N, C-alpha and C positions, 0 to 999 in steps of 0.2 A: 339354443332354445330362445324364443322370444321373451324378452323381459315384460312383466305384466304392466309396467309403466308405459310401454311402447304399444300396447294393444289399442286397436282402433275403437273409439267410442262414437256412436252416432245416435243421438236422442230421437226416438220415434214417437214420443208423446209430449204433449205441451207440459205436463208435470216434470218430465225429465229435463226439458229445457229450463224450467224455472229453478229446479234443484241444482242444475249445473252452473248457471251464471248468476243466480241470486236474485236478479230482478230483470224486468224487460227494459233494459236501458240501452246504451248506445251499441252494445254488441249485437243487438238485433238488426241494425242496419247492415251487418256484414253477411247475414244469411237469409233474411226474409225478402222475398221478392214481391213487389207491388202487384196487386191484381185489380187493374184499373177499373174494369167494368162493375165490379162489386163496391169499390171505393166511391164510385160515382153515385151508385144507388144509396149508399149510406148518407153521402153528402146531401142528396136530394131530399131524403127523409128529414134529416136534421135542419135543413134550410127551412122547412115548413113548420117546424116547431115553434109555436108562439106561447100561449098560456098553458096549452095541454101538451102531454106527451104521447108517445106512440109505443105500442108493443110491435116488435118486429121479428116474427119467426125467421130463423135462418136454418134451412135444411140442407144437409149434405152428407155424403158417405162417411162412415167412420174412417179416419186416417187422411181426410182430404185437406185438413189444416184449418178447421173452423176456429179452434181456440186461439191458435197463433195469429190467425188474421184479426180476430176481434181484438185481441190484446195489443196488437200493433197499431191500432187506430189512434190511441192517445199520443203517440210520439211521432206521428206523421203530421207535420205542421200544416199541410194543405187540407187536412180532414178536420171538420169542426167537432172534434170530440176532446173535451177537456181532460177527462179521466175515465178509465174503465175500472169498475169494481166488480169482481166476479163472485158469484154465489155458487159454490160447489155443493150440490144438494146431497152428495154422498156423505157429508158430514152430519147430516140430519139423523143418521143412524140406520141400522139394518132391521128389517122386519116390520117397519111401520107401514100403516095403511096409506093409500094416496091422499085421503082426507087430512091425515096427521101431517104429511109432507107438504101439502099445499098450505096449510095453516102456518107451518114453520117458514115456508117460502114467502108468504105475504108479510110475516113479522120480520123477516130478514130485509125485504125490500123497504118496508116502512122504516126500519131503524137506519138503513143507509140514507134514506131520504132526510131523516132528521139530522144526521151527522154531516151531511154534505150540503146544507142549506146555503153556505157561502158560494159554492159553485152554482147551485140551482138558481140563485137569485142574482147571479153576475150577469150584466148586460154588456160586457166589453166584447166587441166583435173580433173575429179572427183577423189577424194582420193582413191588410190589403183587401178586405172584404167586409160586407155588412152582415155576414152570418155570425151568429153568436154561438161559440162552442158549448156543447151540453155535456152533462153527466151521462155516462152509458153504464147500465147495469146488465151484466151478462149471466145468464142462467145456464148452468151446466148439469147434465146427467139426471134430468127429470123428465121422463116421457113414458110412453106405454101406459097410458091411463084411458079409461072408458069415459064416455059422455054420461055423467051422473049428476044428480042435484048438487053434491059436494063440489064437483068441478065447476058447475056453473056459478056457485056462490063465491068461488075464488075469483072468477073473471068479473063478477059484479063488483066486488070489492076493489079489484085492480083498476077497473074502469073509473071507479069513484076517486081513487088516488091519482090517477093520470090526468083526469079532468083539470086538476089545479096544480100539476107538477110537470113542468117542461123538461122532461128527461126522455131518454131513449132506453127501452128495455129490449135486449136482444136475447131471444130464447133459442138455444141450439137444439136441434132435433135431427133424427136420422130418417124415420119412417114417414112415408107419405100420409099414412092413416092418422098419425099423431098431428101433423100439420092440419089435416081436415078437422080434427076434434077441436084444436085450439081456435081455429078460425070460427067454426060453428059456434063454439061457447062464447067467444068474444063478441061475435056479431049478435048474439041474442040479447045482448044488453046495450050495445052501442054500434053506431056505423062509423064512428070516428076513432075507435080504438086502434085500427090499423090505418096505415097510410093509403090514400086512394090509388095512387100511381104504383107504389112499391108496397103491397100488403104483405109480401114475404120475399125472401131471397133464396133462390136455389144455388147454393154455393158449390162450385165445381173445383175450387182451388186454383193454384197457379197453372198457366198454360204448360203443356207437355215440353214445349221448347225451352222452358226455364229449369226443367228438372235436373240437368247436368250441372248447371252453375249452382243451383241450390244445394245439391249434394256435395259438391266440391267445397263450397263456402262452409257448409255445415261441418265438414271434416276439419277444416282449418281453425274455425272458431272454437270448437269443442276438443281440440287436441293440440293445444298450446302452440298454435300457429303452423303446425306441420301440414304439408301438402298431401294429397291423396297418393302421390308417387311414393312417398316414404312408407306406405302401407301396402306396397306391391301392386296397387291399383293403376291401371293405365287408361288413357283416353278411350281406347277401344273397348274396355270393360263397360264404361259409362255409355257408349254409343250403342253397342250391341243390345244392351238392356233397354235403352230407350226405343230403339227400332221395334223390339218386340211389343213395347206399350203402343206405339203408333199403329202397329199391324194389328192390334186388338187381341193379342195372345194373353196379355195379363190385365188384371184389374188396375185401372188407371187411378191410383191415388199416390200422392208424394210419400205417404208412409210406406206403402208396399215398395216403392222404389228404393227408399232408403234401407229398408229391411233386406232387400236383394242385394244391395251394394255391400252391406254388412256381411251377408252370406258368401258373396264372392271373395271378400277379404278373408273370411275364415277358411274357405277352401285353399287359398293361396298360402296362407299361414301354415296350415296342416301340411301342405306339400313341401314348403321351404324347411319346415321341421324335419320332415322325413329326409330330405336331402342332407341337412346338416348333421343329422344323427348317424347317417351311414357313412359319411365322409370321415376318414381317419382323423383329420383335424380341419377346422374351419380355415379358409383361406381369404386373406384380404390382400388387395392390390392397391398400393399407394403410388401414385404418380408424382414425381418430384420435379417441378420446374424451376430452372436456375438462372435464366437471364435477368438482367438488372430490373426490368419492368414486370417481373413475375408476379409480385405481390397484387398489382392491380388486375392483371389478366386472370389469375387464379380465383380472385373474388368473384368473377363472373360465372364460374363453374360450380361453386360449392353452396350448400344450403346455408341460408343466413340464420343468425340467432340460434345456434344449437343450444338445446337444454341439458345436454349431458356430454361427457368426454367422448362417449361412444359415437355420438352424432357429429363431432367436431371434424371439419373438412370433408364430410361426406359429399360425394359427387351428386349434383342436382339432376334429377331425371329430365326435367324440362330443358335445361341448359344444354345437356349432352345430346338430347334427342334432336335438337335443332340441326346437328351436324350429321344425323343418321337418316335424314329424309330428304327427298328431292334430289338425291344424287345416286352415284353407283353403290353406295353403302346401304341403301334402303332395303335391297333384296335380302340382305343379311340380317338386318336389325329391325325385326318387328317389335312392337312395344313390349311384349311379354319377355322376349329374349333379352332386350336391354334391361328390363326391370330385374331379371334374374342376375344379370352381370353386375348391376349396380348394388343390389341388396338382397340377393337371393342365394344362388350357388356360390357367388362370390360377394365380397363387400368392397366397394371402391372409395377411395379417397383421393383428393388432389390437393397437394401442398405446394408451397414454394420454399426453396432454399436460397437465402441470400448469395449472390454471386460471389461476394468476397469470402464467405465462409467455405463455399466449395473450392474456391481457388487456394485458400489457406490450407485446407486438407491436402490438395494435390501438391502444393509446394512442400508441405512438411513430410510427406511420405513419398516424394518423388524418387528418391534412392531405393526405397524398399520395393518399388514396383517397377523399376527399371526405366524411369522417365529422365531425360535430360532437358532441363529448363533453360532456354536461352537466357543469356545474361543481359539482354537488351531491355528487359522489362524494368520499369522504374517502380518498385514496390519496397515497402519498409522491410528491413532484415527480420523483424520479428514475425512476419508472416511465414517464415520458413521454420519456425519453431513448433514442435508438436504440442506443447502446453498452450500456445496461442490458438492452434487449430481446435483443440479440445475446448477451451473456454468460449470461443466464438460459437462453436457447434452447440454448446450446452443451452444457449438462449434461443435457439431457432424453433419454429413450430414443429419441425420433424422431432427434435429431441424432446420437447414438451409433450407431444403426442405419445411418444413411446413411454415417457414417465407417467402418462395419465393426467396431465395438467390441462386445464381448459385454456384455450388461446386467449390472448389479450384482444380486446376489440379496438377498432380504429387503426388507421394507417400509421406506420412509423414515420415521424415527421422530422427527426433530427437531421441537422445539416451534416453531421459527421457520417450518418447512414448513407446519405446520397453521394457524399464524397468517396466513401469506401467502395460503394457499388460502382462508381465511374473508374475509380483506380483499378478495379479488378476487371473491367470490361476487356481490355487488350488481351489479358491472359486467357479470359474465357473465350474470346474469339479465336485464339490459337489453339485451345482445347478442342473446339468444334471443328477447326480445320484439320487437326491431326486425326479426329475420329472419322471424318468423311473422306480423307485422302489416303490414309495408310494403316495406322495401327488400331483403329477401332476404339471402342469405349472401355475395354476390359481393364487397362491400367488405371484409368480414372475411377472406375467402379471399385477396384481393389483399394485405392487410395482413401476413397470416402469410407470404405468398409473398415479399414485399419483405424481411421479416425473415430468411427462410432464404437469399435471395439475398445479403444482407449477410454472413451467417455463413459462407457457402461461396464468397465471391466470388473467392478464390484457387485454387479448384479448377475448372480449365477443363473438366473432364470431366462436370461436373454443370450441368444447365440447368433452372431453375424457371420455370413459366408457370402463371398463374391463369386459369381459365375459358376454356381453349382445348380444341380437339377432339383426341381421341386420334389418333395418326398412322395407324392401320389399322382401328380400330373407330370408324367415322365418326360414328356417332350418340351417341358417349360423350363427354361433357364433364366430366372429374374436376374437383374443386374446385381442386386443384393437380397439375400434371403435372411430374414429375421425370424428366427424360431423362438417362440415364447413356450417355455417349458409347460407341457400338459395343458396347453391352451389353444394356440393357433400358429398358423404360418403367415407372415407378412412379407409380400413380395414388393420390394422397392424398385420401381422403374424410373430411371433418371433421364429426364428429357434435356438433352444437351443442345438443343437447337438455339440459334441466335434469331430466328424468325419470330417476331413478337405478335403476329396477328393471332387473335383468339382462335380462328379456324384451325390453325396449325395444332394448337393443344387438343382441340376436339377430335381432329383426325388422328393424332397420335394415340390418344386414349382409346379410341374406337378400334384402331388397328391392333393394338396390343390386347385389348379385351377380347377381341375376336379370336386370337390365338388361344387365349385361355379357355373361352367358351367351347371352342372346337374340341379340346381335350375333354372338357366336362361332358359335352354331348357324346363323345366316343364311349364314355363310361356308361352312358345310358343305353347306347346300342348294344354293348356287350353285356348288359344285364347287371352291371356293378352299382348302378344307382337306380332308384325306382323310376319306371316309365310313367310318364304323365303327358297330358296335352298342354301343360303350362308352357313348355319351351316351344 
């Protein structure tokens, strides 16, 4: 089952944004997209503010991003807004007449003006410009009122205040009829309450072409830096939904787009939970890369900055997908299938095992697995000792992951580490040669398995077996099968190659995962797993 801490959160209202990040600070840079045409209109209005201020109605559909746009004005350095103060009129109370609410609104505006006189009376221009940044007051959630004497009195008083107060008041509205009422009431007292060129703004929000980047950035910002791929969402999911918007099938607001992305995620989570519930035990596939340069290469394929041990060393969708497109593998690896292989039907990790640790395990258990080690290799005698193999293995990312310990950040820099890796290289090349030329990898898998058994012999919940079939994927024989009692199966696949190019790792992982997924898909075809269009 999915952990609640891993559930996708996408804020779809401005209030949810504020509640989640505390304030509209630097984080907004990461997910708010500029809407140049409307920013230019705001700048034009503010530029013409001298002694008097303006009322600027801003009309747009619910969910188009009006509040986020207005509140972003103060931290965009090229826009001459010093500060945005929002008046949420829902705080005025329920059941009050429009007259009472308008009286409270005027009082709130007046109080803000009194408190912000230092900003209002500042004449320091915007850097690199002669435009003076102004205070902006944003009015939210007050509309749907008729043209009555009480309404006209409000605009009369507001006009009097703005004549001697150089600020900008933006009034958010949804309905065209409310825009007409505001303009009619305002113009009945003054022809300068509204800007001549920009008397109001018809706000349509960000361009559709930005929807995908906004959605992905929003996911990352509000989910501890995780990408959309970590929530089973693929590029195709975003693109198909956007196409329906461009074709006019859906109501075109960024809120609706985010809501539908959230719903797509829920569909996939429900499906993955079905899959995992019906499987006898969850299966994880851990790829282990062993050549001396493995640490640097593996870092290119795994998620950065994991927030839990469960995420440590998880394969990164985007990194792996680069090797599944534009080649012969593309026909087999559509985005949904890859997503299920990395974090759905299976869970995939990519780790490195220091070359000298693998070599020590092979040397220590060579006799048990029937290997004759040439005596021409110049290695320390203690490398042949089982206790040494156990101790070296205990500090590796593999052992720590099995124990549930978070990996250390940063590359190992010790000179001894580099020396040991290079000292092990000749034997590792010999191992690779033996695997490819005659005996295969079975004895080396058994040697590493015996070393793991020795290391974890006191943990009754762990069982290691080399070259045995998977319990429910009958045609799969992982190099080493780790059974975690009443929990899961972990298939360790050891990559013995000496080819250090990253594409070799990508190709190896995809080839192995394809074998696993073929077995999983066979269970779908025979009705042993729920049928769905996800795969």
